[in-house]
N, C-alpha and C positions, 0 to 999 in steps of 0.2 A: 654062511658068507654068501653078500652078490657074485652075478657071475664076472669073470676077469674081462675086466674095457685094456684090448690094446692099444694105444698111442704109435704108431707110423710114425717117426718124423723123418721126414726125407728132404734132407739135406745132402748139401757138399759139407764134408766137415772142416771145420780152421783148427782140428789138434793135431794133422797128421799128412806135412808137407807130403806126404812122398802119393797120399794117393790125390788118384785125380781128378779131379773135377767135371762132372754130367747132364750135374742139372740146371744150369743157367737158360735152357730151353724148356718150353710146357709140355712140348709133346716128351721127351723125353723124361719132362720129372713125373707125368698124367703114364708112364709109360711103363715107368715102375713104382708107382700110383695103386694100382689096376689088379696087379696079381697081390701086393701084398694084401690087401683089402680082400682077395678073394678067401688068404691064405690067415686072417681072422680079425682085420685089423678095422675098428669100428672109426677111426678120431686119422688122421694124417696133418701131422704140426708139419706147414713150409714154410720158405726167406723167398726174401727177394729183396734185389737192392733198393734202401728205403725214401728214395726218391724217383726211384723206377715206379711209378701206378699203372704201366701197359701193363708191367711184367706180373706186379700184381690179379687183374686181373686175368688176362690171359696163361695165368698158370690159372685161380679157381674158376675158369671155363673148360679149361682145356681137361682138365680133373672131373667137376661133372659132369664132361661130355662120356666120360666113359665109366664111373662107380657112382654110386650111393653113402659113399664115403666121408663124413664132417667133418668140416675143413676146421680148422683151428691154427690163426694166421702168428708166426713169429716175429722174432724180430721185433720184442719187445724196448730196443735202444730207441726206436724211431721217435721225430715228438710230437704232441698232443696233433698238430697240426698233421702233421702225415696220418697218423694215427684215425684222426678225420677225415683223411682221403680217400684209406685203404680200405674202414667200413663200411665206406659205399660199394661193397662190394657183396656186403652181406655175407663173410665167413658165422660161421652157425659161435665160434672161438675165437680169441683173442689174446696173447701171454701181459701179464704184465710183470714187470718186477718191484717185486715188494720193497725190496732196498739196495744198497746202485751195484753197478757192471764193475766190477775191478777181475779180468780176464784180459790169459796168456793166449793172442792167437795167433797160429802160424803170419811172423814174420810181421806181427804189432801189438802190441796193448791195450787191452780199452779200461778206460776210466770213466762212467758217470755216473750220478748223481739221478738215482729219482723220490725226491722228496712228495713227501704228503700232499701239498699241496694240489702238484701234478696224478696225484695220482687216484687222490677226489674227483678231478677233473676228467678222467679214464674212465673211474665210473659211472659222469654222466654220459659219454658217448657212448659206452657197454650197453646200459638202461636204454640210451633212449635208443639203437636201435637197433634195438635185442637179439646183442651178441653177450655171450657169455663168455666171464674174465677168467683165466688158466692162471693163476696166482704159483710166479716164480718163486725157485725157496730155496735160498741154497746154504741156511745157518735157520741157529735154533729163534735168533733175535726180531727177523724176517716174520715169524710166527703171530709179534705186539702187533708187526704190522697189522695184518689181517683182522685180527681181531682191535687196533684201534677200530681199520673201514666195518666192521662189522658191532663191535659199540654206539658209532654212529647214521647208524642203518644205511650205512651206503654202497650195501651188494648183497643180498639175501642169500639162503642155501638152496639148496645145498656145493656147500667151498670147495671149486675143484682145485687143485695144487697141483705142480709138479715138483717132485723134491731130487735136486743134484747132487752127484757125493763123483768127488773125484775130477772135478775140474782146474787145468791148470790154475793161477790165480792167487790175485785175494780173496777172489771169492770160495779158493778150495775147501774143501771139506774132508775129510777121511772116508776111502766106501770102502767101510767095515762094517763090521754087524751090530758092534758098538754102537755106531755115530748113529746109525738106520734107528737100532732101536731108541736110543735115546728121540730123534727128530721124529719120529711116528708120536711117539709118548705126549706129544707137548700138542697134537692136534687138535683145534674146536669138534666140536661135535657137531655131526653134517656136512662130513670131510670127505671129500673122495681124493685121493693121492696116486700119481702116478710117478715111479721110482724111476731115475734114467743117469744113469751110471754111466764114464767113462776111464776107460783103465780096464786090464784083467780079472781084474774079480768079481767085472760087469753081470756077469751069469750069477754068481751070489746073492747078489742081494736084489737081481731080480726075483730069484725064487723066491728067496727071504716075501718080497709082498706079493708074491703064488700065494706061499704058504699061509701069510700072513690075513691074507681081504683086501689086501692094498691092490693099484693095477699097476700098468707096466710100459715103458714109453723107451722103444727100440729103434733102431732105423741108423742110419749110415752116415748122420752126424753124431750124433751123443758116440759111439763107436762100433769103427766100420767095419774091425773085426768080431767075423767069427769064435776066432779063439788064435791068439799068438800066430801072424804071419798069413792067415786063410782070413782075405774079406768076402765080405756076404752083401747079396743085394741087400732089398727090402725085405721082400718075399721071405727071402731065408728066415731074417731074425724075430721076426713072426712068427712065421711059420716054427721055427724052436722055441718059441715059447708059448705058444700053442700046445703044442705036444709037451712039453714040460706040467703046464694045467690038467693038461688030461691025467696024466702019470699022475696028478693028485688030488684028480678025482675033480677038478674046479671047470665047471662049463666057461668056455667064452662067450663073450654078450656080444649080441651083431648091434646091429643099428640101430638100429628100432629099439629093444632092450638098453642104448649104452641111451638113446634121448630121453626115454624114460629114466632110468634112475636120475641123470643129470637134471631133466625140466628141460631139455632144449625142444618146441617144440616145430614141429615141421613146416616152414611158408612155403 
């Protein structure tokens, strides 16, 4: 079994209106990411406003000044043109939504389609800039979209996916063991998947991923509560899943080991 890759989703939650926003400023973000990296996170998933290109650059620099963590750009609702602008900051990874965004966020609903022509163009952007796509998978049908890219030779293995459970809105899927087993059974060969769960059952599915050879994404965006009523910072979420992995006898991957597993060369 591969070592466990922990991704820290270090962003403000858009699903819990009672949780204050903290990460608009680059230094505040980096100050939360560094201890999460020390606790075992090899990848950090970050956000900035889609058209605030200075914020993307500033966030990236602030994090890299503090630690050697692999940077993964979120906000896959960005247009192709916006992605082309931010990729110049040379993140190691970039999120790609395989299906439609149909999510219920605090104060707004989001509905956005990502057709196959857009996916093909995003693959070109990733290839031309040496960036690994990280595919967002909310349902089993979206794996068909990934297989379509594979069949067209638009993406190379190993494939990196994030499997989402419990996100509110039309992209919702039940955060249950049955759904986890059904989704993971359909993955292409040479896939690495991270499990991301929103809701009180998050620790159950994260632990299943640890036991079954998958990987885990945790942090302040996906599910900010360690348990009902108790908020955690990013390092708290990362440290807990690292402790669970240790109890199961599974080692946590370092940044360099993660680079090797995902075939991400140092630049």
